[in-house]
C-alpha positions in Angstrom: 0.0 0.0 0.0 1.3 3.4 -1.0 1.5 6.4 1.3 -1.5 8.1 -0.4 -3.6 5.0 0.3 -2.4 4.8 3.9 -3.3 8.4 4.5 -6.7 8.0 3.0 -7.3 5.0 5.2 -6.2 7.0 8.3 -8.5 9.8 7.3 -11.4 7.5 6.8 -11.0 6.1 10.3 -11.5 9.6 11.8 -14.6 11.8 12.1 -12.9 14.6 10.1 -14.9 14.0 6.8 -18.2 13.5 8.6 -17.7 16.6 10.7 -17.2 18.6 7.5 -20.3 17.2 6.0 -22.3 17.9 9.2 -20.9 21.4 9.5 -22.1 22.2 5.9 -25.4 20.3 6.2 -24.4 18.1 3.3 -23.7 20.9 0.9 -20.6 22.9 0.2 -19.1 25.1 -2.5 -15.8 25.0 -4.2 -14.1 27.4 -1.8 -15.2 25.3 1.2 -13.9 22.2 -0.6 -10.5 23.8 -1.3 -10.3 24.9 2.4 -11.1 21.3 3.5 -8.4 20.0 1.1 -5.9 22.4 2.6 -6.6 21.1 6.1 -6.5 17.5 4.9 -3.2 18.0 3.1 -1.6 19.6 6.1 -2.3 16.5 8.2 -2.5 13.6 5.6 -0.1 14.3 2.9 0.3 12.9 0.4 -3.3 12.0 -0.3 -5.4 11.5 -3.4 -7.9 14.3 -3.4 -10.2 12.5 -5.9 -10.5 9.7 -3.3 -11.1 12.2 -0.6 -14.0 13.6 -2.7 -15.4 10.1 -3.0 -15.1 9.7 0.8 -17.0 12.9 1.3 -19.7 11.9 -1.1 -20.1 8.6 0.8 -20.3 10.5 4.1 -22.8 12.9 2.6 -25.1 10.0 1.6 -24.9 8.6 5.1 -25.6 12.0 6.6 -28.6 12.7 4.4 -30.0 9.3 4.9 -29.9 9.8 8.6 -31.9 13.1 8.2 -34.9 11.3 6.6 
């Protein structure tokens, strides 16, 4: 497993992504996404931001499903 994959796995085991989704009520703009990426990269670098995006989408689905 490469360093990017390890860091993604570490991130996925935290509440960081779900906290971002909750803070923005399941919706965010590009500026907020870039800010989130900056925070992630400062703690989990290197990391594949496309995979981080997919992780956020998954967390958003979980969050929105819990709101029904």
